[in-house]
N, C-alpha and C positions, 0 to 999 in steps of 0.2 A: 905360240901365238896366243895373246890375249883372246877370250871370248868375245864377240860383237854384244853389244846392249842395243836394245830398240831405242831408236830417237824419240823422246817424249816432248812431244810441243810445248812451247811455253804458254801458259795460260792468259789471256786477254784480262785486264782490270774493267770488267764489266760496266761498273758504276761510273769510272772515269771515261770509257770509251763512250758511253751512251752521253753522258755530258758534252763531250766534245762534238760528238756528230749529231744530236738530236735536232730537229727542227724546232723552232719557235714558232708555234702555231697560234693564231690570234682565231678564237672562236666566238661567233655571236649568232643571234637568229633575229629574223625580221617579223614583224608581229602576224605575218600571213602564215609563219611557220618555217619559211625558208632559213635552212642552216647554210652559215656561211664560214670558211676557213679561209685565211690570209696567212699566206707564206712571204714575207719581204725577203728579197735577194738582188742586191744591186750589182753583182759580178757583171753581169752582161744584159744588154739594154733589149731584153726580152721578157714577155709576159706569157704566162699559159692560162687559160680559161676552161675550167671543167665543170661540166654540169652532169652529176650522178643523179638518176631517177633511181629510186628503190623498187623495181620492177624486172622481174626476168622470167626464165621458165617456172621458177618457185610459183609466180603468181597466175600462172596459166591452168585452164582445166581443159578435160576432153572435149574435141571440136573445134578449139581455138589455141592448140598448141602451137607455138612458132611466133604468135601473133607478136610478142615484144620484138622479136628479130626482125618481122616484117615492118612494124612501125620504126624501127631505126632506120630502115632503108627509106621509108616514105617522108621520113622528118628532112631529108635532103631535097624534097620536092616544093620547097618554099614556104612563103606565107602570103598573105595578102600584099604585102609590100615587096618581097621578094620572090622570083622565078626560079623555077627548077635549077640548082646545082649554083645558084647565083651568089648565097653566102660563099659557099666554098671558092667560087672563083674570084670574089672580093678578097678572101684572106689570102689566095695564091697571088694576086697582082700586088700585094703586099709585100712578098717574099714569105710569107707564113706557110702554116699547113694545118690540116685539120683531118677527122676521122671520128670514127665512133665504133663503139663495141657493145654487144649483147652478152650476158652470162646466165648463170642460173639465178641471181642476187640482183645483179643492177643492169642497167644500160647508161652509158658514159658517153658523152660527148665532148670532143677536147680540140682546143686549138692552141697553137704557139705563134704570135706575132710579134712583132716590134712593139715594144711596149707604149708608143704614143698611140698605137690603134686598140686599145684597152677600152676606151669609152665606147667605140663601134660595135667591138665584139660584145660588150654586154650588153648594149642595145638588141643587137640580131638575135642573141640567145634568149633574152626576154621576151621578143617579139614571137621566137620559134616555141615557148614555153605557152604561149597562149593564142595564137594565130596562126598553126600550120594550117596548109591546104594540100590534100592529098590528091595531087594530079597525077598522070597517067598510071592510075590503079593497075589496070589490067595488064599492062605491059610490064610493069613493077613486079607483080605476082609471077609472071613467067620467069622473070631473072631471077628470083628465090627458088623457084620450081627447079630451074637447071642448076642452079648453086647446089642442092640438095641431090640431083641425080649425079653431078659430077664428082663431087667433094665428099658424099657420105654414103650414097647407095653402091657407087662403084670403088670405093675406098673401103678395103676389108679391113683396115685397122679400125676406121670409125664406125663400121658396122658393128665390130667386136665390144666397142664401147658402148655403143648404144644397147646392145644385146645385155652388156653386163649391169648397166642401169637399169633397163626393164626388168631384168629378174631379180637382182639383188633388192632393187628397191620395188615395194608392191601397192604402197598405198599413198607416200608423198609425192607432189609434183616433180621432184628431181628425176622421177623415172622418166620423164620427158625429155628428148632431146631439145637443145635451145632453137635450132633450126627449126624443128616442129615435125609432125608427121605429114607424110606427102598428102593424105587425103584431107587432113584440116588445111593446108596449105591451099589446095585446089578450091576448096570450098569457102575461103574467106569472103566477107562481104565489106563493103567501104563503112557500113553501120557498125560491125565488129570492130573495125580499126578505129572509126571515131569514138565509139565506146571506151575502147582501151585507153586512147588518147585522153579523154575526159575524165577517165576515172583514176589515172596513174601520175600524168603529167600535169603536176600541181605543186606548189611551193613548200607545201607541207610533208610532200612526198620526195623532196629532192635536196641536194647537198651541192652548194656552188664552192669550188675550190680556186682561187685565184694566188697564182705562184710567180715570182719574178720581181722586175724592177716597176715598183709603182709605190704610190704615197698610200699610206693605209686610210688616213682621214678622207680624203678624195675619193678613195675607190669605195669605202663604205657609203659615201654621199653618192655616189653614181648607181652602186648596187641598189640603195633604198630608193632612188627615183626611178630606176627602170623596173624593178621586180616588187618594190613594195606594193603597188596598186593590184597585183594579180591575186585573184580569189583563190581561198583554200580550197580542197575537197575533202572527200572521206573515203580513201581507198580503202578497200577490206583487208582485214589481216588474214594470213594464212592460218587454218584452223588445225590441218591433218598434222598428224604426228606418226612417224613410221613406226609399226608395231615391232617389237623383238622377234628376231629370228631364230627359230627353234630347230634348225636341223641344216646340215650341207645341202645347197642345190647346186646342180649341173647342167652345163650346157653344150651342145655340139654344134659347130658351124663349120660345115665342110663343104666346098665346091671347087670344081676343078681349076687349076690354076693358082689356087689362093695359098699364101705363105703358111708356114706353120706356126703358131703362138701358142703357149701355154699361158692363162691369166688367171688370177685369184684377186677377189674382194672382200674387204670387211668392213662390216658397220662399225664407225667411229663417231664420237661426238663432235659437236659444232666447235667454230673458233674460240668460243667464249667459255667452254666448258675447262674445268681447271686441268684434265686428262688431255687436252689436246697438245700443249707443248710436250709433255713426254713422250706421246705417240709419233710427232713428227721427229723426235730426236731419235727414237727407235727406229723410222723409217730411214733416216741417214746412216745410222749403224748399219743397218741392212744393205743399203747400197747408195754410197755418195762417194765417187770416186774410186780408183782402182785398190784401196787398201779397205773397201768395204767387205762385208761378209759374204753377200750374194756374188760381188763379182769374183771375189777369190774362189768362191766354191763353184761357180758354174762357168765365168767366162776363161779364168785361168787354169782350170782342169780341162777345157774344151768341151764341157757338155751345152754350152749354149755360146752364141755370137753375141748376144746382147740382153741386158736385163735392166730394167727401169721399174720405178716407184711413182706413183702419181696420187698425190694428196694435196687437196683444195682447202683454201679458207673459205667457210660457209656458214651462213647464218642458222642453219638447221642442221642436225646431224647428217652425214654422208658417208663417204667410202674412202678406205684407203686399197688402193690395187697395185698388185705385183705383176709384171709383164716380161715373160720370158720368150726368146726367140731360141730355139732348140738349134744345136749343131746338126749336120745332116745326117749324123749315124746315133743322135741320142735320142731316146724314146721319151715320151711323155710321163710315164711313170718314174724314170729316172730324174727327170726334172722336179715333178712333184716332192719325190722323197727328199730330194735336196733341198726344197726351199722350205718344206715344213721341218725339216730337222735343224735347220738353222734359226727358225722361228722358235721353235721348243728350247734350242739352247740359248737363245738371248731372254727367253723367260724365265729361264733357269737359273744362268748365272750373270745375267744384266749385261753391261758394257764394261769395258776396263777403264781406268782413269786416262789413258793416252786418247782412246776414242771419245771420252766425254769431253775433254780440251778441245781435240779437233774438231767436233761438231760445235760446241759453242763457240768457237772461233771463227768456224766459217759460215755460222748464223751472223754473227756480229760483222763479219766484213760483207756480207751480202748486204745486212740491213742499210751500212753506211754507203755502200757502191749504188744501190737502188735509188739514192737519192741525191746523185752527183749532178744532175741537170735539173733546169728549171721545169722542164716536163717529167722528170721523175721525182721531183720534190712534192709537185701536184698529186701524182699516180699513187705514191706511197701514203699520203694524208688522206685521201679521198677512199681509197680501198680499205683502209683500217676504220675509217669511220663509218663505213656503210656495213662491214661485217661484225665490226668489235663494238661500234658505238664511241661516244666522247671518251676520251683518255685510253682508247685500247693501243693507239701508237706509243703514246708514253709508257705505257705498261708492259709492252710486247718483248722486250730483251730482258727486264728484270723477270718477266714470266719465266722465260728460258733459263736465265741464270739459277732460279731456284730450284730446278730440275735435278733430282739426285739419281745415280744411277739404280737406286732400290726402286724409285719411281717409275724408271723405264723397264725394270723387269715385271714390276707389277702390272703396267698396262698391256705388255706384250700377253701377259698370261689372261688378263681379264678380256681383249678385245680380238686377239689374232688367235681365234680357237675354232674348231670344227664347225660347232653348231653355229657361227656367227659368218660363215663363208660360203662364197658362190665360186666354183671355179668353171670356167670357159675353155674348152680344146678346140682350137680353129686349124684347119689345114684343108690340102687338097685331096679329093676323093670321097670316101667313104668314113663313116664313124670307126674308128681304131677298135 
């Protein structure tokens, strides 16, 4: 019987792949500082309008944590021209859809509508940028408080992530949950809300992305007409930088009826840092599919039922988090030993060529898949522009392609180390 050889995946031609799939972004900026990205696509008669405000929990301080998320809710209460939920109702009547999202670094409002409705959407978003009216303040505050109770304080997994962020990060505002701390939500005033709105919802702190079926020249004319007269502001910069961690931190979350989870987080650089791509690829080698290292070591051996890695694109340095659900008979010590030994092995030996090819191919495919729809095109362009700045979309695949196995071993040995980590054990009952 001939010996079976491991199947080596075929490497994608990254340069050719990128040229085939990349979006042709048209960038411009109005005199008041509003950045505009246009992505023409005439395959379907739809258009997406997305307004990204560079404000999230990163821009909040103690006493008003969660104010960006609350403001997102209140932006649907209308303007002087439109009543509560009226903008959404109009979009729905056209057969369209709209929504919003708040994160650490941004708040985004998006809509997907028939392409002939583009002028009306631009008009409504420009009106909302400067003329929001915060009706139903008290009742909406109660909605957000209930959201925190139901989806955060009664969810052990979310509480674990809150605990991790607040322990691993001690100075930077990323330590605060996006929804905010309950005592801050309870104490919000309408003056807090209006101040946040006037400070951050200004054209020079926003990116307008239009993707889909439209005429470029006419759309630029409309954008200038509706947004060009809005006065710029002076949003403050985030000054705080997280100091280096100089020793392992540990925490225990134990309550009756809670699931058992072992988690570790490491400080890693921001998206724009040269080490971000090799760290991302290291995370995929550790946990991306059934052939990944932690899946084989933990799930296939029966030590764990689930393992995951959470790593976000962020403006400032943040965390890489490994999350393991142990099997019923597996101890936390066994899980911890297995995870740390796999990380140490990756630092010492880096990855194999088949792993490298698989990871690169997966990233290239995910990049193409994310921009298959009109809405997806706007999403990927806007997110890269917020987090990485102009040109970051075009350079992303090339940054990944430049990563070598040696780079991956180096960053694992530099960042995924004991003095740079925080460990949390969660379970039912008392401390193990």
